[in-house]
C-alpha positions as CSV (number, residue, x, y, z in Angstrom):
1,M,-9.1,22.0,-21.4
2,T,-11.5,22.6,-18.6
3,S,-11.7,20.0,-15.8
4,T,-14.9,19.5,-13.8
5,R,-13.2,17.5,-11.2
6,N,-9.7,17.8,-9.6
7,Q,-8.2,14.8,-7.8
8,W,-4.6,14.8,-6.8
9,V,-3.1,12.2,-4.6
10,N,0.3,12.0,-2.8
11,R,1.4,9.4,-0.3
12,Q,4.3,11.1,1.3
13,L,3.4,13.9,3.7
14,L,6.1,16.4,2.9
15,P,5.6,16.6,-0.8
16,H,1.8,16.7,-0.1
17,M,2.2,19.7,2.1
18,L,4.5,21.4,-0.5
19,C,2.0,20.8,-3.2
20,V,-0.9,22.4,-1.1
21,T,1.4,25.3,-0.2
22,N,2.3,25.9,-3.8
23,M,-1.3,25.9,-4.8
24,L,-2.1,28.4,-2.2
25,L,0.7,30.6,-3.3
26,H,-0.6,30.5,-6.9
27,G,-4.1,31.6,-6.0
28,I,-5.9,28.3,-5.6
29,D,-7.9,29.2,-2.3
30,D,-9.1,25.7,-1.8
31,P,-6.6,23.0,-2.6
32,S,-8.6,20.4,-0.7
33,F,-8.9,18.3,-3.8
34,V,-5.2,17.3,-3.2
35,R,-5.6,14.0,-1.2
36,H,-2.8,12.6,1.0
37,D,-3.2,9.0,-0.1
38,N,-1.8,6.3,-2.4
39,T,-3.0,5.5,-6.0
40,L,-1.4,2.0,-5.8
41,A,-3.8,1.1,-2.9
42,R,-6.1,-0.7,-5.2
43,P,-5.8,-2.7,-8.4
44,Y,-6.0,-0.8,-11.7
45,I,-8.9,-3.0,-12.8
46,S,-11.0,-1.6,-9.9
47,Y,-11.0,2.0,-11.4
48,G,-14.2,3.0,-13.0
49,K,-15.6,6.0,-14.8
50,S,-16.1,8.1,-11.7
51,D,-12.4,7.8,-11.1
52,R,-11.4,9.2,-14.6
53,V,-9.6,12.6,-14.7
54,D,-8.4,14.8,-17.5
55,I,-4.8,15.0,-16.6
56,V,-2.5,12.8,-14.6
57,L,0.6,14.2,-13.1
58,T,3.2,12.0,-11.6
59,N,6.3,12.5,-9.4
60,P,8.9,12.5,-12.2
61,H,12.3,10.9,-12.5
62,F,11.8,7.7,-10.5
63,S,15.2,5.9,-10.4
64,K,15.8,2.9,-12.5
65,E,15.7,0.9,-9.4
66,I,12.3,2.1,-8.4
67,N,10.9,1.7,-12.0
68,G,12.3,-1.8,-11.9
69,N,10.7,-2.6,-8.6
70,L,7.3,-1.4,-9.9
71,V,7.6,-3.6,-12.9
72,Q,8.8,-6.6,-10.9
73,S,5.8,-6.3,-8.4
74,E,3.5,-6.7,-11.4
75,I,5.5,-9.7,-12.6
76,E,6.0,-11.4,-9.2
77,G,2.3,-10.8,-8.2
78,G,0.6,-10.8,-4.9
79,V,-2.8,-10.1,-3.4
80,F,-4.7,-7.1,-2.5
81,L,-6.5,-7.4,0.9
82,A,-9.6,-5.6,-0.6
83,D,-10.0,-8.5,-3.1
84,L,-10.3,-11.0,-0.2
85,A,-13.5,-12.0,1.6
86,E,-13.5,-11.5,5.3
87,G,-12.2,-14.5,7.0
88,A,-10.0,-15.4,4.1
89,E,-6.8,-17.2,5.2
90,L,-3.3,-16.6,3.7
91,K,0.0,-18.3,4.2
92,V,2.9,-15.8,3.6
93,K,6.3,-17.2,3.5
94,T,9.1,-14.8,3.8
95,E,12.8,-15.5,3.9
96,N,12.7,-16.0,7.6
97,R,9.3,-17.0,8.7
98,L,5.8,-18.4,7.7
99,Y,3.0,-16.3,8.6
100,T,-0.7,-17.1,8.8
101,I,-3.0,-14.1,8.1
102,V,-6.8,-14.2,8.4
103,T,-8.6,-11.0,7.1
104,C,-10.9,-9.2,9.4
105,G,-12.2,-6.6,6.9
106,G,-10.3,-3.7,5.3
107,A,-6.7,-3.5,6.5
108,R,-7.4,-5.4,9.7
109,V,-6.1,-9.0,10.0
110,L,-5.2,-11.5,12.4
111,I,-1.4,-12.5,12.1
112,S,0.6,-15.2,13.6
113,G,4.0,-16.7,12.9
114,H,6.7,-14.6,14.5
115,P,8.0,-15.8,17.9
116,E,8.3,-12.3,19.3
117,F,5.7,-10.2,17.6
118,C,2.9,-12.5,17.0
119,P,3.5,-16.1,18.3
120,E,-0.3,-16.3,18.7
121,P,-2.8,-14.5,16.5
122,V,-3.0,-10.9,17.1
123,E,-5.0,-8.3,15.3
124,V,-2.8,-5.8,13.3
125,S,-3.3,-3.3,10.5
126,I,-1.5,-4.2,7.2
127,H,0.0,-1.1,5.7
128,G,1.1,-2.8,2.5
129,S,4.3,-4.0,0.9
130,T,7.5,-2.1,0.4
131,W,11.0,-2.5,-1.1
132,G,12.4,-1.0,2.1
133,G,12.1,2.7,1.2
134,T,9.4,5.3,1.5
135,M,7.4,3.9,-1.4
136,I,4.6,1.4,-0.4
137,R,1.9,-0.6,-2.2
138,S,-1.0,0.0,0.2
139,G,-3.2,-3.0,1.1
140,F,-1.0,-5.2,-1.1
141,I,0.9,-8.3,-0.1
142,G,3.5,-8.9,-2.7
143,R,6.2,-11.4,-3.6
144,G,9.7,-10.1,-3.5
145,M,8.6,-7.2,-1.2
146,H,8.6,-6.7,2.5
147,L,5.3,-6.8,4.5
148,E,4.7,-3.8,6.6
149,F,2.2,-3.8,9.4
150,G,1.3,-1.9,12.6
151,H,1.2,-3.9,15.9
152,P,-1.2,-2.8,18.7
153,T,1.4,-2.8,21.4
154,R,4.6,-2.0,19.6
155,R,5.6,1.5,18.4
156,G,6.3,2.2,14.9
157,R,5.9,-0.4,12.1
158,I,7.0,-4.0,11.7
159,I,8.7,-4.9,8.5
160,T,9.2,-8.5,7.5
161,S,12.1,-10.1,5.4
162,P,11.2,-10.3,1.7
163,I,8.1,-12.4,0.8
164,V,8.9,-15.6,-1.1
165,E,5.3,-16.9,-1.5
166,V,1.7,-15.8,-0.9
167,Q,-0.9,-18.6,-0.9
168,E,-4.7,-18.3,-0.2
169,Q,-5.9,-21.3,1.7
170,R,-9.2,-22.8,0.6
């Protein structure tokens, strides 16, 4: 089978670098088609004809826990930031806090609801939702998962307690 278009994606940096190095060692002079990205960053329904590929290779042997988490995130549901209009307001209840999130476009939001990190609305970048490990669903706020975001004055990332409810305010 001949492919007219190669498109590879890997979220984690080390496996991405190993993949590129492996391709160089096997005579592929320009492995720039291997993207450091996350295919879970947008909903399946948004993929169109231009996104189609001939072969999909995935990281094999996910544990039962990871496979279960993936299935559970589909059952529990949540929202993709890309599906929300700019200015949309969400109420995100975690086990410990109630956050108000207002979308500013892309991954940028105004968030408030934490007495230390965001007692007043502060603009942050939402990375996505995680189960606490390296796997993240980019641009997604999901029930049963931890919200992860970058704060403009704090080093590293901020990770919330598990999300109990996500509601869009109308």
